[in-house]
Structure formats: structure tokens, C-alpha cells
C-alpha positions as CSV (number, residue, x, y, z in Angstrom):
1,M,23.2,5.2,-5.5
2,K,22.3,1.8,-7.0
3,I,19.2,0.6,-8.7
4,I,19.4,-3.2,-8.1
5,V,17.6,-5.9,-10.1
6,C,17.3,-9.4,-8.9
7,I,16.8,-12.0,-11.6
8,K,16.5,-15.8,-11.9
9,Q,17.6,-18.2,-14.6
10,V,14.8,-20.6,-15.3
11,P,14.5,-23.7,-17.5
12,N,13.5,-23.0,-21.0
13,T,11.4,-26.1,-21.2
14,T,8.2,-27.7,-19.8
15,D,10.0,-31.0,-19.6
16,V,11.6,-30.4,-16.2
17,K,13.4,-33.1,-14.2
18,I,13.3,-33.6,-10.5
19,D,16.0,-34.9,-8.2
20,P,14.3,-37.8,-6.4
21,K,16.5,-37.3,-3.3
22,T,16.0,-33.6,-2.7
23,N,12.7,-33.0,-4.6
24,T,14.3,-29.9,-6.3
25,L,14.7,-29.1,-10.0
26,I,17.7,-30.5,-11.8
27,R,19.1,-27.4,-13.6
28,E,22.4,-28.7,-14.8
29,G,22.5,-29.4,-18.6
30,V,19.1,-27.8,-19.2
31,E,18.7,-24.9,-21.6
32,S,17.9,-21.8,-19.5
33,I,16.7,-18.2,-20.0
34,I,16.1,-15.2,-17.8
35,N,12.8,-15.5,-16.1
36,P,10.4,-13.6,-18.4
37,F,9.0,-11.3,-15.7
38,D,12.6,-10.3,-14.7
39,M,13.2,-8.9,-18.2
40,Y,10.7,-6.2,-17.4
41,A,12.5,-5.4,-14.2
42,I,15.8,-5.1,-16.1
43,E,14.3,-2.7,-18.6
44,E,12.6,-0.6,-15.9
45,A,15.9,-0.3,-14.0
46,I,17.6,1.0,-17.1
47,R,14.8,3.5,-17.8
48,L,14.8,4.7,-14.1
49,K,18.5,5.4,-14.3
50,E,17.9,7.6,-17.3
51,R,14.9,9.2,-15.7
52,L,16.8,10.2,-12.6
53,K,20.0,11.3,-14.2
54,D,19.4,15.1,-13.6
55,T,18.7,14.6,-9.9
56,V,20.4,11.3,-8.8
57,E,23.7,9.9,-9.8
58,A,22.6,6.3,-10.1
59,T,24.1,3.1,-11.4
60,T,22.3,-0.2,-12.2
61,A,23.4,-3.6,-10.8
62,C,22.0,-7.1,-11.6
63,L,22.1,-10.0,-9.1
64,T,21.3,-13.6,-9.5
65,M,21.8,-16.7,-7.3
66,G,22.4,-20.0,-9.1
67,P,24.9,-22.4,-10.7
68,P,27.9,-21.1,-12.7
69,Q,25.8,-21.3,-15.9
70,A,23.6,-18.4,-14.6
71,E,26.5,-16.1,-15.6
72,S,25.1,-16.1,-19.1
73,S,21.9,-14.5,-17.9
74,L,23.8,-11.7,-16.2
75,R,25.8,-11.1,-19.4
76,E,22.5,-10.8,-21.2
77,A,21.4,-8.1,-18.7
78,L,24.7,-6.3,-19.2
79,S,24.1,-6.4,-23.0
80,M,20.8,-4.6,-22.5
81,G,22.5,-1.8,-20.5
82,I,22.9,-2.9,-16.9
83,D,26.1,-1.4,-15.5
84,E,27.4,-4.3,-13.3
85,A,26.6,-7.9,-12.5
86,V,26.9,-10.1,-9.4
87,L,26.7,-13.9,-9.5
88,I,26.0,-15.6,-6.1
89,S,27.1,-19.2,-6.6
90,D,28.2,-21.8,-4.1
91,R,27.2,-25.4,-3.4
92,A,26.3,-24.2,0.1
93,F,23.3,-22.3,-1.5
94,A,22.0,-25.2,-3.5
95,G,18.4,-26.3,-2.8
96,S,17.4,-23.0,-1.3
97,D,13.6,-22.3,-1.0
98,T,12.2,-18.8,-1.4
99,W,13.0,-18.0,2.2
100,A,16.7,-19.0,1.9
101,T,17.0,-17.4,-1.5
102,S,15.6,-14.1,-0.4
103,Y,17.9,-14.1,2.7
104,T,21.0,-14.8,0.5
105,L,20.1,-12.1,-2.0
106,A,19.3,-9.6,0.8
107,E,22.6,-10.2,2.5
108,T,24.4,-9.7,-0.8
109,I,22.4,-6.5,-1.5
110,R,23.3,-5.3,2.0
111,S,27.0,-5.7,1.3
112,L,26.7,-3.5,-1.9
113,G,25.3,-0.6,0.2
114,D,23.8,2.7,-0.9
115,Y,20.9,1.3,-2.8
116,L,17.9,3.4,-3.9
117,L,15.5,0.8,-5.2
118,I,15.4,-3.0,-5.6
119,L,13.4,-4.5,-8.5
120,C,12.2,-8.0,-9.1
121,G,9.8,-9.6,-11.6
122,K,6.5,-10.4,-10.0
123,Q,7.2,-14.1,-9.9
124,A,9.4,-16.8,-11.5
125,S,8.0,-19.1,-14.2
126,D,9.3,-22.3,-12.6
127,G,8.0,-21.7,-9.1
128,D,5.2,-19.1,-9.4
129,T,5.4,-18.3,-5.7
130,A,5.9,-14.5,-6.0
131,Q,7.7,-14.7,-2.6
132,V,11.3,-13.7,-3.2
133,G,10.7,-10.0,-3.8
134,P,8.6,-9.6,-0.6
135,G,11.1,-11.9,1.2
136,I,14.0,-9.5,0.3
137,A,12.0,-6.6,1.7
138,A,11.4,-8.5,4.9
139,H,15.0,-9.4,5.4
140,L,16.2,-5.8,4.7
141,D,13.3,-4.3,6.7
142,L,12.2,-2.2,3.7
143,P,8.8,-1.1,2.4
144,Q,7.5,-3.0,-0.7
145,I,5.1,-2.5,-3.5
146,T,4.2,-5.5,-5.6
147,F,2.7,-6.0,-9.0
148,I,3.6,-2.5,-10.3
149,R,2.4,-1.7,-13.7
150,K,3.6,2.0,-13.9
151,I,5.9,4.2,-11.9
152,E,4.2,7.6,-11.9
153,Q,6.9,9.5,-9.9
154,I,10.3,8.8,-8.4
155,S,12.9,10.9,-6.6
156,K,15.7,10.3,-4.2
157,E,13.3,10.1,-1.3
158,N,10.0,8.7,-2.7
159,I,8.2,6.6,-5.3
160,V,4.6,6.7,-6.5
161,A,3.4,3.7,-8.4
162,E,0.3,2.0,-9.8
163,R,-0.2,-1.5,-8.3
164,L,-2.2,-3.8,-10.6
165,M,-5.3,-5.3,-9.0
166,E,-7.9,-7.7,-10.3
167,Y,-10.4,-4.9,-11.1
168,G,-8.1,-1.9,-11.7
169,Y,-5.2,-0.5,-9.9
170,D,-4.1,1.2,-6.6
171,V,-1.9,4.3,-6.5
172,I,0.7,3.7,-3.7
173,S,3.4,6.1,-2.4
174,S,6.4,4.7,-0.5
175,P,9.6,6.2,0.9
176,L,12.9,5.0,-0.6
177,P,14.8,2.7,-0.4
178,A,12.1,0.1,-1.2
179,V,11.6,-3.2,-3.0
180,I,9.2,-3.4,-5.9
181,T,8.0,-6.2,-8.1
182,V,6.8,-5.5,-11.7
183,V,4.3,-7.0,-14.1
184,K,4.6,-7.1,-17.9
185,E,2.4,-4.1,-18.4
186,I,5.1,-1.8,-17.2
187,N,7.2,-1.7,-20.3
188,E,8.6,-3.5,-23.4
189,P,12.1,-4.9,-22.8
190,R,14.6,-3.7,-25.4
191,L,16.8,-6.0,-27.5
192,P,20.5,-5.8,-26.9
193,S,22.5,-3.8,-29.4
194,L,25.7,-5.0,-31.0
195,K,27.7,-2.6,-28.9
196,G,26.0,-3.9,-25.8
197,K,26.7,-7.5,-26.7
198,M,30.4,-6.7,-27.2
199,R,30.6,-4.8,-23.9
200,A,28.8,-7.6,-22.0
201,K,31.3,-10.2,-23.5
202,K,34.2,-8.4,-22.0
203,A,32.6,-7.2,-18.7
204,E,33.6,-8.6,-15.4
205,V,31.0,-10.5,-13.5
206,K,31.6,-10.3,-9.7
207,K,31.4,-13.7,-8.0
208,V,30.1,-14.1,-4.4
209,V,30.6,-17.3,-2.5
210,K,29.6,-18.3,1.0
211,A,33.0,-17.3,2.5
212,D,32.8,-13.8,1.1
213,L,30.0,-12.6,3.5
214,P,28.8,-13.4,7.0
215,F,25.9,-15.6,6.0
216,N,24.1,-17.4,8.8
217,D,24.3,-21.2,8.1
218,K,20.8,-21.6,9.5
219,F,19.3,-19.6,6.7
220,I,21.0,-20.8,3.6
221,G,20.8,-23.8,1.2
222,L,18.6,-26.9,1.6
223,D,19.3,-27.2,5.4
224,G,18.2,-23.5,5.9
225,S,15.0,-23.9,3.9
226,P,11.9,-24.3,6.1
227,T,9.8,-25.3,3.1
228,I,9.7,-29.1,2.8
229,V,8.5,-30.9,-0.3
230,N,7.3,-34.3,0.8
231,K,6.4,-35.6,-2.7
232,I,6.4,-34.2,-6.2
233,F,4.9,-35.8,-9.3
234,S,3.3,-35.2,-12.6
235,P,-0.5,-35.2,-12.5
236,P,-2.2,-38.1,-14.3
237,K,-3.5,-37.5,-17.7
238,K,-7.2,-36.8,-17.9
239,E,-9.3,-39.5,-19.4
240,P,-11.3,-38.5,-22.5
241,G,-14.9,-37.6,-21.8
242,H,-17.9,-39.7,-23.0
243,V,-20.6,-38.2,-25.2
244,F,-24.1,-39.7,-24.8
245,Q,-26.1,-39.4,-28.0
246,E,-29.6,-40.7,-27.2
247,H,-32.7,-39.4,-29.1
248,E,-35.1,-39.8,-26.2
249,I,-34.5,-38.0,-22.9
250,D,-35.7,-40.9,-20.7
251,Q,-33.7,-43.4,-22.6
252,G,-30.6,-41.1,-22.4
253,L,-31.0,-40.7,-18.6
254,D,-31.2,-44.4,-18.2
255,V,-28.0,-45.0,-20.1
256,I,-26.2,-42.2,-18.1
257,I,-27.3,-43.6,-14.7
258,K,-26.4,-47.1,-15.7
259,T,-22.9,-45.9,-16.8
260,L,-22.3,-44.0,-13.6
261,R,-23.4,-46.9,-11.4
262,G,-21.1,-49.2,-13.4
263,Q,-18.2,-46.9,-12.4
264,N,-19.3,-46.8,-8.8
265,I,-19.9,-43.0,-9.1
266,I,-23.5,-43.2,-7.8
């Protein structure tokens, strides 16, 4: 059975550029990293495989959808201890919103078959929507638990986990297979070993293109994305505040009122 991790390669910079025609991020030529929250999902998948070894014969697989350069992130996951990697890359998938992305990932996961658990980071640092994990669960018609900080119990049939809340946590039980999203409190991601890096360098990364699976054209890429970005822009810089230093209260109030009236605020 497979423990599957879905990761995303995100820009390693705050100076992102936007395509003015599509209103999507320009990723080509930008230094990228694995989405930080996805690192915790990778680590937890590796730990769960070890945890289940006496009862379940499990393997780990890492999936990502993106341009060819996203293969480097998959090799990093392999160097940490993931068993196999799958890159979903085709121009037909470009411009996907969270709905189209979760659909494409779900159909690829469906083709892998025999999965026990699907893990995602709670959200991506470039979009912050936290929608792809739940979207995968919806497309595969699976139960989901989001914002997991600890997996208390897991077997072939069931998982019990702590879901982080604003003022504490919930303990939730779910049948498997299921989709979970994790937060940083769940573990501390390991550093790749030299042996792991050598293995990852030689490992095969499976490629999936549109023609490989029966994707519905209505649900993929920019045309299959119901989310429409009408306009995107950087917010204007805030003007510095003004400090009024008047010794007398009445005099100070007069100055403030005069200033606000001069700016047509009152």
C-alpha cells in the first residue's frame, strides 16, 4: 500500500513576477524550493512507513505538478527517504487554479491505486489557500482531516489524529484511506544523508503528461480553472505617520483638526 505525499515547488523569493496576460505567477527562471509545509508532510510519510512496518507493507510516493524544473524538488524528497517520485508536467496543465490542480493530482493518485493515506502540507506559501488537500479529498470522495499536529494512532483501517485549533486541538478518528494536511508542529524534517543524495541522483522520476491518463479537458489547466483573477497588483506603500507634539491639549486638538480638514478627512 502507498503513503502518498503531494508537494509543490514554490518561489524562494518575495519578488515574484506576474504574467500580465494570464495573471498567474511566472515560475520559469525563478529559484524555487519545496513549499515549507510540504517538508513536514514528507517527513511524516517516511515516519509512518517505519511505524507501520510490522503490520502494513507500505511504500512512500511523492507527487508534484509543475514545470520540468520541479523534478529537483522530487529528488530532494527522494534524498530524504521517499521511495518513488512522480512529476506531472504538461503545458496543458499550466495556469491551473486550486480546483484544477487538485483534480489533476487526484486523477494521478487514482491511477497509482492501492493508497492508504495521502498527505499534504496545510497550505502553500505562494497562494496560502489551503484548498488543494481538501480538493483532492473531494475529487477522490475520501474523508479528510486538516491541520494535523500529531497522529496518535494509525492502522490499515483507521487513523486517530489531533487537529490543531485556535484554542487547543480536536481528536478526530477517520477510516482509511483518507487525506490529511499537516502543520509544522507535527515533526522536524530530517536533513538528507549523503547516501540519500546519491540514491536520489540516480533514481528514476516517473513523468506523467496529459496523454497518459483520461483527464477531462474541462477540469485542467487555465481553461478548466473556475477561479478568475481580474486584476493583480502590489499594494501601495503606506505613507509615514505624523506625530503631533503640542504641549497644550486644546492647542494640539486644533492642529490635528486643521490637518485632517486640510486632507479632506473630516
